[in-house]
mmCIF file of the C-alpha atoms, coordinates in Angstrom:
data_MODEL
# 
_entry.id   MODEL 
# 
loop_
_atom_site.group_PDB 
_atom_site.id 
_atom_site.type_symbol 
_atom_site.label_atom_id 
_atom_site.label_alt_id 
_atom_site.label_comp_id 
_atom_site.label_asym_id 
_atom_site.label_entity_id 
_atom_site.label_seq_id 
_atom_site.pdbx_PDB_ins_code 
_atom_site.Cartn_x 
_atom_site.Cartn_y 
_atom_site.Cartn_z 
_atom_site.occupancy 
_atom_site.B_iso_or_equiv 
_atom_site.pdbx_formal_charge 
_atom_site.auth_seq_id 
_atom_site.auth_comp_id 
_atom_site.auth_asym_id 
_atom_site.auth_atom_id 
_atom_site.pdbx_PDB_model_num 
ATOM 1   C CA . UNK A 1 1   ? -19.310 -20.569 -41.122 1.00 0.00 ? 1   UNK A CA 1 
ATOM 2   C CA . UNK A 1 2   ? -17.810 -17.059 -41.604 1.00 0.00 ? 2   UNK A CA 1 
ATOM 3   C CA . UNK A 1 3   ? -20.190 -15.867 -38.353 1.00 0.00 ? 3   UNK A CA 1 
ATOM 4   C CA . UNK A 1 4   ? -18.189 -18.365 -35.883 1.00 0.00 ? 4   UNK A CA 1 
ATOM 5   C CA . UNK A 1 5   ? -14.544 -17.019 -37.200 1.00 0.00 ? 5   UNK A CA 1 
ATOM 6   C CA . UNK A 1 6   ? -15.777 -13.608 -36.705 1.00 0.00 ? 6   UNK A CA 1 
ATOM 7   C CA . UNK A 1 7   ? -17.052 -13.942 -33.359 1.00 0.00 ? 7   UNK A CA 1 
ATOM 8   C CA . UNK A 1 8   ? -14.162 -16.066 -32.198 1.00 0.00 ? 8   UNK A CA 1 
ATOM 9   C CA . UNK A 1 9   ? -11.852 -13.362 -33.649 1.00 0.00 ? 9   UNK A CA 1 
ATOM 10  C CA . UNK A 1 10  ? -13.650 -10.601 -31.803 1.00 0.00 ? 10  UNK A CA 1 
ATOM 11  C CA . UNK A 1 11  ? -13.383 -12.927 -28.592 1.00 0.00 ? 11  UNK A CA 1 
ATOM 12  C CA . UNK A 1 12  ? -9.644  -12.864 -28.934 1.00 0.00 ? 12  UNK A CA 1 
ATOM 13  C CA . UNK A 1 13  ? -9.183  -9.397  -29.991 1.00 0.00 ? 13  UNK A CA 1 
ATOM 14  C CA . UNK A 1 14  ? -11.139 -8.563  -26.452 1.00 0.00 ? 14  UNK A CA 1 
ATOM 15  C CA . UNK A 1 15  ? -9.234  -11.237 -24.505 1.00 0.00 ? 15  UNK A CA 1 
ATOM 16  C CA . UNK A 1 16  ? -5.804  -9.859  -25.603 1.00 0.00 ? 16  UNK A CA 1 
ATOM 17  C CA . UNK A 1 17  ? -7.028  -6.257  -24.847 1.00 0.00 ? 17  UNK A CA 1 
ATOM 18  C CA . UNK A 1 18  ? -8.128  -6.951  -21.262 1.00 0.00 ? 18  UNK A CA 1 
ATOM 19  C CA . UNK A 1 19  ? -4.724  -8.848  -20.871 1.00 0.00 ? 19  UNK A CA 1 
ATOM 20  C CA . UNK A 1 20  ? -2.755  -5.925  -22.086 1.00 0.00 ? 20  UNK A CA 1 
ATOM 21  C CA . UNK A 1 21  ? -4.345  -3.488  -19.454 1.00 0.00 ? 21  UNK A CA 1 
ATOM 22  C CA . UNK A 1 22  ? -3.501  -5.421  -16.592 1.00 0.00 ? 22  UNK A CA 1 
ATOM 23  C CA . UNK A 1 23  ? 0.189   -4.575  -17.215 1.00 0.00 ? 23  UNK A CA 1 
ATOM 24  C CA . UNK A 1 24  ? -0.172  -0.721  -16.999 1.00 0.00 ? 24  UNK A CA 1 
ATOM 25  C CA . UNK A 1 25  ? 1.083   0.786   -13.897 1.00 0.00 ? 25  UNK A CA 1 
ATOM 26  C CA . UNK A 1 26  ? 0.153   3.904   -12.492 1.00 0.00 ? 26  UNK A CA 1 
ATOM 27  C CA . UNK A 1 27  ? 3.585   5.326   -13.433 1.00 0.00 ? 27  UNK A CA 1 
ATOM 28  C CA . UNK A 1 28  ? 3.289   4.737   -16.851 1.00 0.00 ? 28  UNK A CA 1 
ATOM 29  C CA . UNK A 1 29  ? 0.005   6.433   -17.156 1.00 0.00 ? 29  UNK A CA 1 
ATOM 30  C CA . UNK A 1 30  ? 1.134   10.000  -17.048 1.00 0.00 ? 30  UNK A CA 1 
ATOM 31  C CA . UNK A 1 31  ? 4.695   11.389  -16.653 1.00 0.00 ? 31  UNK A CA 1 
ATOM 32  C CA . UNK A 1 32  ? 3.581   14.089  -14.255 1.00 0.00 ? 32  UNK A CA 1 
ATOM 33  C CA . UNK A 1 33  ? 2.067   12.086  -11.923 1.00 0.00 ? 33  UNK A CA 1 
ATOM 34  C CA . UNK A 1 34  ? 5.035   10.076  -11.623 1.00 0.00 ? 34  UNK A CA 1 
ATOM 35  C CA . UNK A 1 35  ? 7.462   12.947  -11.203 1.00 0.00 ? 35  UNK A CA 1 
ATOM 36  C CA . UNK A 1 36  ? 5.337   14.440  -8.529  1.00 0.00 ? 36  UNK A CA 1 
ATOM 37  C CA . UNK A 1 37  ? 5.230   11.157  -6.958  1.00 0.00 ? 37  UNK A CA 1 
ATOM 38  C CA . UNK A 1 38  ? 8.766   11.093  -6.944  1.00 0.00 ? 38  UNK A CA 1 
ATOM 39  C CA . UNK A 1 39  ? 8.976   14.704  -5.142  1.00 0.00 ? 39  UNK A CA 1 
ATOM 40  C CA . UNK A 1 40  ? 7.536   13.172  -2.148  1.00 0.00 ? 40  UNK A CA 1 
ATOM 41  C CA . UNK A 1 41  ? 9.925   13.305  0.758   1.00 0.00 ? 41  UNK A CA 1 
ATOM 42  C CA . UNK A 1 42  ? 9.302   10.731  3.148   1.00 0.00 ? 42  UNK A CA 1 
ATOM 43  C CA . UNK A 1 43  ? 9.708   11.358  6.898   1.00 0.00 ? 43  UNK A CA 1 
ATOM 44  C CA . UNK A 1 44  ? 11.044  8.670   8.834   1.00 0.00 ? 44  UNK A CA 1 
ATOM 45  C CA . UNK A 1 45  ? 8.562   6.898   11.112  1.00 0.00 ? 45  UNK A CA 1 
ATOM 46  C CA . UNK A 1 46  ? 9.512   5.429   14.444  1.00 0.00 ? 46  UNK A CA 1 
ATOM 47  C CA . UNK A 1 47  ? 10.156  1.744   15.844  1.00 0.00 ? 47  UNK A CA 1 
ATOM 48  C CA . UNK A 1 48  ? 11.064  -1.255  13.446  1.00 0.00 ? 48  UNK A CA 1 
ATOM 49  C CA . UNK A 1 49  ? 7.515   -1.501  11.712  1.00 0.00 ? 49  UNK A CA 1 
ATOM 50  C CA . UNK A 1 50  ? 7.993   2.177   11.147  1.00 0.00 ? 50  UNK A CA 1 
ATOM 51  C CA . UNK A 1 51  ? 11.512  1.624   9.418   1.00 0.00 ? 51  UNK A CA 1 
ATOM 52  C CA . UNK A 1 52  ? 10.394  -1.127  7.160   1.00 0.00 ? 52  UNK A CA 1 
ATOM 53  C CA . UNK A 1 53  ? 7.370   1.027   6.136   1.00 0.00 ? 53  UNK A CA 1 
ATOM 54  C CA . UNK A 1 54  ? 9.143   4.079   5.278   1.00 0.00 ? 54  UNK A CA 1 
ATOM 55  C CA . UNK A 1 55  ? 11.715  2.132   3.299   1.00 0.00 ? 55  UNK A CA 1 
ATOM 56  C CA . UNK A 1 56  ? 9.093   0.245   1.495   1.00 0.00 ? 56  UNK A CA 1 
ATOM 57  C CA . UNK A 1 57  ? 7.344   3.762   0.820   1.00 0.00 ? 57  UNK A CA 1 
ATOM 58  C CA . UNK A 1 58  ? 10.780  4.780   -0.544  1.00 0.00 ? 58  UNK A CA 1 
ATOM 59  C CA . UNK A 1 59  ? 11.055  1.840   -2.864  1.00 0.00 ? 59  UNK A CA 1 
ATOM 60  C CA . UNK A 1 60  ? 7.369   2.290   -4.139  1.00 0.00 ? 60  UNK A CA 1 
ATOM 61  C CA . UNK A 1 61  ? 7.294   5.944   -4.724  1.00 0.00 ? 61  UNK A CA 1 
ATOM 62  C CA . UNK A 1 62  ? 11.170  6.500   -6.316  1.00 0.00 ? 62  UNK A CA 1 
ATOM 63  C CA . UNK A 1 63  ? 10.519  3.966   -9.082  1.00 0.00 ? 63  UNK A CA 1 
ATOM 64  C CA . UNK A 1 64  ? 12.229  6.498   -11.441 1.00 0.00 ? 64  UNK A CA 1 
ATOM 65  C CA . UNK A 1 65  ? 14.527  8.189   -8.854  1.00 0.00 ? 65  UNK A CA 1 
ATOM 66  C CA . UNK A 1 66  ? 13.825  10.927  -6.439  1.00 0.00 ? 66  UNK A CA 1 
ATOM 67  C CA . UNK A 1 67  ? 13.117  14.296  -7.922  1.00 0.00 ? 67  UNK A CA 1 
ATOM 68  C CA . UNK A 1 68  ? 13.768  17.232  -5.864  1.00 0.00 ? 68  UNK A CA 1 
ATOM 69  C CA . UNK A 1 69  ? 11.307  17.315  -2.893  1.00 0.00 ? 69  UNK A CA 1 
ATOM 70  C CA . UNK A 1 70  ? 8.377   19.386  -3.058  1.00 0.00 ? 70  UNK A CA 1 
ATOM 71  C CA . UNK A 1 71  ? 6.276   17.288  -0.733  1.00 0.00 ? 71  UNK A CA 1 
ATOM 72  C CA . UNK A 1 72  ? 6.523   16.036  2.817   1.00 0.00 ? 72  UNK A CA 1 
ATOM 73  C CA . UNK A 1 73  ? 4.770   12.685  3.808   1.00 0.00 ? 73  UNK A CA 1 
ATOM 74  C CA . UNK A 1 74  ? 4.578   12.438  7.624   1.00 0.00 ? 74  UNK A CA 1 
ATOM 75  C CA . UNK A 1 75  ? 2.950   8.912   9.136   1.00 0.00 ? 75  UNK A CA 1 
ATOM 76  C CA . UNK A 1 76  ? 2.291   7.464   12.234  1.00 0.00 ? 76  UNK A CA 1 
ATOM 77  C CA . UNK A 1 77  ? 1.929   4.122   12.734  1.00 0.00 ? 77  UNK A CA 1 
ATOM 78  C CA . UNK A 1 78  ? -0.158  2.224   15.714  1.00 0.00 ? 78  UNK A CA 1 
ATOM 79  C CA . UNK A 1 79  ? -0.499  -1.496  16.649  1.00 0.00 ? 79  UNK A CA 1 
ATOM 80  C CA . UNK A 1 80  ? -3.108  -3.023  18.667  1.00 0.00 ? 80  UNK A CA 1 
ATOM 81  C CA . UNK A 1 81  ? -3.971  -6.840  19.093  1.00 0.00 ? 81  UNK A CA 1 
ATOM 82  C CA . UNK A 1 82  ? -7.106  -8.470  20.453  1.00 0.00 ? 82  UNK A CA 1 
ATOM 83  C CA . UNK A 1 83  ? -5.887  -11.670 22.760  1.00 0.00 ? 83  UNK A CA 1 
ATOM 84  C CA . UNK A 1 84  ? -8.654  -14.095 21.553  1.00 0.00 ? 84  UNK A CA 1 
ATOM 85  C CA . UNK A 1 85  ? -10.786 -14.864 19.046  1.00 0.00 ? 85  UNK A CA 1 
ATOM 86  C CA . UNK A 1 86  ? -13.847 -16.869 19.216  1.00 0.00 ? 86  UNK A CA 1 
ATOM 87  C CA . UNK A 1 87  ? -15.313 -19.099 16.086  1.00 0.00 ? 87  UNK A CA 1 
ATOM 88  C CA . UNK A 1 88  ? -19.348 -20.065 16.396  1.00 0.00 ? 88  UNK A CA 1 
ATOM 89  C CA . UNK A 1 89  ? -18.642 -19.634 20.239  1.00 0.00 ? 89  UNK A CA 1 
ATOM 90  C CA . UNK A 1 90  ? -15.525 -21.769 20.941  1.00 0.00 ? 90  UNK A CA 1 
ATOM 91  C CA . UNK A 1 91  ? -12.340 -19.810 22.002  1.00 0.00 ? 91  UNK A CA 1 
ATOM 92  C CA . UNK A 1 92  ? -9.011  -20.210 20.643  1.00 0.00 ? 92  UNK A CA 1 
ATOM 93  C CA . UNK A 1 93  ? -5.690  -19.142 20.878  1.00 0.00 ? 93  UNK A CA 1 
ATOM 94  C CA . UNK A 1 94  ? -5.805  -16.844 17.712  1.00 0.00 ? 94  UNK A CA 1 
ATOM 95  C CA . UNK A 1 95  ? -4.692  -13.122 17.880  1.00 0.00 ? 95  UNK A CA 1 
ATOM 96  C CA . UNK A 1 96  ? -5.936  -10.933 15.823  1.00 0.00 ? 96  UNK A CA 1 
ATOM 97  C CA . UNK A 1 97  ? -3.602  -7.926  15.016  1.00 0.00 ? 97  UNK A CA 1 
ATOM 98  C CA . UNK A 1 98  ? -4.510  -4.496  13.122  1.00 0.00 ? 98  UNK A CA 1 
ATOM 99  C CA . UNK A 1 99  ? -1.983  -2.151  12.189  1.00 0.00 ? 99  UNK A CA 1 
ATOM 100 C CA . UNK A 1 100 ? -2.908  1.556   11.458  1.00 0.00 ? 100 UNK A CA 1 
ATOM 101 C CA . UNK A 1 101 ? -1.223  4.172   9.336   1.00 0.00 ? 101 UNK A CA 1 
ATOM 102 C CA . UNK A 1 102 ? -2.255  7.599   9.659   1.00 0.00 ? 102 UNK A CA 1 
ATOM 103 C CA . UNK A 1 103 ? -0.449  9.796   7.181   1.00 0.00 ? 103 UNK A CA 1 
ATOM 104 C CA . UNK A 1 104 ? -0.169  13.497  5.881   1.00 0.00 ? 104 UNK A CA 1 
ATOM 105 C CA . UNK A 1 105 ? 0.687   14.736  2.185   1.00 0.00 ? 105 UNK A CA 1 
ATOM 106 C CA . UNK A 1 106 ? 1.890   18.444  2.610   1.00 0.00 ? 106 UNK A CA 1 
ATOM 107 C CA . UNK A 1 107 ? 3.404   20.834  0.241   1.00 0.00 ? 107 UNK A CA 1 
ATOM 108 C CA . UNK A 1 108 ? 6.629   22.268  1.282   1.00 0.00 ? 108 UNK A CA 1 
ATOM 109 C CA . UNK A 1 109 ? 6.624   25.905  1.645   1.00 0.00 ? 109 UNK A CA 1 
ATOM 110 C CA . UNK A 1 110 ? 3.219   26.826  2.230   1.00 0.00 ? 110 UNK A CA 1 
ATOM 111 C CA . UNK A 1 111 ? 2.266   23.848  4.589   1.00 0.00 ? 111 UNK A CA 1 
ATOM 112 C CA . UNK A 1 112 ? -0.705  23.379  2.715   1.00 0.00 ? 112 UNK A CA 1 
ATOM 113 C CA . UNK A 1 113 ? -2.064  19.749  3.897   1.00 0.00 ? 113 UNK A CA 1 
ATOM 114 C CA . UNK A 1 114 ? -3.114  18.084  0.495   1.00 0.00 ? 114 UNK A CA 1 
ATOM 115 C CA . UNK A 1 115 ? -4.082  14.618  1.588   1.00 0.00 ? 115 UNK A CA 1 
ATOM 116 C CA . UNK A 1 116 ? -4.468  13.422  5.166   1.00 0.00 ? 116 UNK A CA 1 
ATOM 117 C CA . UNK A 1 117 ? -6.109  9.658   5.484   1.00 0.00 ? 117 UNK A CA 1 
ATOM 118 C CA . UNK A 1 118 ? -5.880  6.608   7.011   1.00 0.00 ? 118 UNK A CA 1 
ATOM 119 C CA . UNK A 1 119 ? -5.135  2.871   5.734   1.00 0.00 ? 119 UNK A CA 1 
ATOM 120 C CA . UNK A 1 120 ? -5.357  -0.346  7.752   1.00 0.00 ? 120 UNK A CA 1 
ATOM 121 C CA . UNK A 1 121 ? -3.775  -3.773  7.763   1.00 0.00 ? 121 UNK A CA 1 
ATOM 122 C CA . UNK A 1 122 ? -5.080  -7.091  9.565   1.00 0.00 ? 122 UNK A CA 1 
ATOM 123 C CA . UNK A 1 123 ? -3.262  -10.128 10.191  1.00 0.00 ? 123 UNK A CA 1 
ATOM 124 C CA . UNK A 1 124 ? -4.510  -13.486 12.172  1.00 0.00 ? 124 UNK A CA 1 
ATOM 125 C CA . UNK A 1 125 ? -1.689  -15.078 14.463  1.00 0.00 ? 125 UNK A CA 1 
ATOM 126 C CA . UNK A 1 126 ? -1.188  -17.850 17.295  1.00 0.00 ? 126 UNK A CA 1 
ATOM 127 C CA . UNK A 1 127 ? -1.539  -21.047 14.617  1.00 0.00 ? 127 UNK A CA 1 
ATOM 128 C CA . UNK A 1 128 ? 1.592   -22.281 15.975  1.00 0.00 ? 128 UNK A CA 1 
ATOM 129 C CA . UNK A 1 129 ? 1.656   -23.993 19.275  1.00 0.00 ? 129 UNK A CA 1 
ATOM 130 C CA . UNK A 1 130 ? 5.259   -22.991 20.357  1.00 0.00 ? 130 UNK A CA 1 
ATOM 131 C CA . UNK A 1 131 ? 5.855   -19.631 22.211  1.00 0.00 ? 131 UNK A CA 1 
ATOM 132 C CA . UNK A 1 132 ? 9.074   -19.205 19.949  1.00 0.00 ? 132 UNK A CA 1 
ATOM 133 C CA . UNK A 1 133 ? 6.913   -19.638 16.748  1.00 0.00 ? 133 UNK A CA 1 
ATOM 134 C CA . UNK A 1 134 ? 4.134   -17.345 18.017  1.00 0.00 ? 134 UNK A CA 1 
ATOM 135 C CA . UNK A 1 135 ? 6.999   -14.465 18.752  1.00 0.00 ? 135 UNK A CA 1 
ATOM 136 C CA . UNK A 1 136 ? 8.249   -15.182 15.269  1.00 0.00 ? 136 UNK A CA 1 
ATOM 137 C CA . UNK A 1 137 ? 4.891   -15.242 13.911  1.00 0.00 ? 137 UNK A CA 1 
ATOM 138 C CA . UNK A 1 138 ? 3.972   -11.601 15.271  1.00 0.00 ? 138 UNK A CA 1 
ATOM 139 C CA . UNK A 1 139 ? 7.367   -10.228 14.209  1.00 0.00 ? 139 UNK A CA 1 
ATOM 140 C CA . UNK A 1 140 ? 6.783   -11.436 10.705  1.00 0.00 ? 140 UNK A CA 1 
ATOM 141 C CA . UNK A 1 141 ? 2.887   -10.159 10.647  1.00 0.00 ? 141 UNK A CA 1 
ATOM 142 C CA . UNK A 1 142 ? 4.356   -6.779  11.593  1.00 0.00 ? 142 UNK A CA 1 
ATOM 143 C CA . UNK A 1 143 ? 6.766   -7.074  8.764   1.00 0.00 ? 143 UNK A CA 1 
ATOM 144 C CA . UNK A 1 144 ? 4.158   -8.005  6.013   1.00 0.00 ? 144 UNK A CA 1 
ATOM 145 C CA . UNK A 1 145 ? 1.603   -5.348  7.565   1.00 0.00 ? 145 UNK A CA 1 
ATOM 146 C CA . UNK A 1 146 ? 3.964   -2.318  7.632   1.00 0.00 ? 146 UNK A CA 1 
ATOM 147 C CA . UNK A 1 147 ? 4.993   -3.496  3.774   1.00 0.00 ? 147 UNK A CA 1 
ATOM 148 C CA . UNK A 1 148 ? 1.022   -3.482  2.972   1.00 0.00 ? 148 UNK A CA 1 
ATOM 149 C CA . UNK A 1 149 ? 0.600   -0.306  4.169   1.00 0.00 ? 149 UNK A CA 1 
ATOM 150 C CA . UNK A 1 150 ? 3.127   1.324   2.356   1.00 0.00 ? 150 UNK A CA 1 
ATOM 151 C CA . UNK A 1 151 ? 1.610   -0.239  -0.777  1.00 0.00 ? 151 UNK A CA 1 
ATOM 152 C CA . UNK A 1 152 ? -1.621  1.361   0.256   1.00 0.00 ? 152 UNK A CA 1 
ATOM 153 C CA . UNK A 1 153 ? -0.281  4.746   0.898   1.00 0.00 ? 153 UNK A CA 1 
ATOM 154 C CA . UNK A 1 154 ? 1.453   4.859   -2.216  1.00 0.00 ? 154 UNK A CA 1 
ATOM 155 C CA . UNK A 1 155 ? -1.376  4.004   -4.095  1.00 0.00 ? 155 UNK A CA 1 
ATOM 156 C CA . UNK A 1 156 ? -3.508  6.675   -2.298  1.00 0.00 ? 156 UNK A CA 1 
ATOM 157 C CA . UNK A 1 157 ? -0.924  9.182   -3.203  1.00 0.00 ? 157 UNK A CA 1 
ATOM 158 C CA . UNK A 1 158 ? -0.591  8.024   -6.774  1.00 0.00 ? 158 UNK A CA 1 
ATOM 159 C CA . UNK A 1 159 ? -4.564  8.296   -7.028  1.00 0.00 ? 159 UNK A CA 1 
ATOM 160 C CA . UNK A 1 160 ? -4.308  11.748  -5.171  1.00 0.00 ? 160 UNK A CA 1 
ATOM 161 C CA . UNK A 1 161 ? -1.954  13.008  -7.962  1.00 0.00 ? 161 UNK A CA 1 
ATOM 162 C CA . UNK A 1 162 ? -3.711  11.468  -10.769 1.00 0.00 ? 162 UNK A CA 1 
ATOM 163 C CA . UNK A 1 163 ? -7.030  13.058  -9.856  1.00 0.00 ? 163 UNK A CA 1 
ATOM 164 C CA . UNK A 1 164 ? -5.548  16.616  -9.521  1.00 0.00 ? 164 UNK A CA 1 
ATOM 165 C CA . UNK A 1 165 ? -2.761  15.984  -12.212 1.00 0.00 ? 165 UNK A CA 1 
ATOM 166 C CA . UNK A 1 166 ? -4.008  19.508  -13.905 1.00 0.00 ? 166 UNK A CA 1 
ATOM 167 C CA . UNK A 1 167 ? -2.995  21.561  -10.673 1.00 0.00 ? 167 UNK A CA 1 
# 
């Protein structure tokens, strides 16, 4: 009987430990990492998607406020779409849209490139039959993908500073 109680107690302790780890954000792991992330200056990206992307980047990077800029983040966004998708040989009205963000993190003053990478996001459009609905679906997809790209770029920058925390 005591063996079952001990096993149950160990299982509960393990589950609580795993559940507690899921709420830790990267900013809580190290103050120097969050300070470095807060010192990234976001260079504005053109277009509506670029504005939404830049705003989402600032919201994600400056969780604890913006520090004195020490790094510059420049990005470019491109959008491409294929007009027809086929499923098992049957053509449809669906469109696949891909948004790509190329970004570069440079150190101010020296101009050294610390990080240069590309992230992508995909969306499928065209499930609505009306033309107005299709246009709105495309606008919403661009907005969602811009936010998703900003999240991915932020995570990549956080990982870079976490891996290079001693520099």
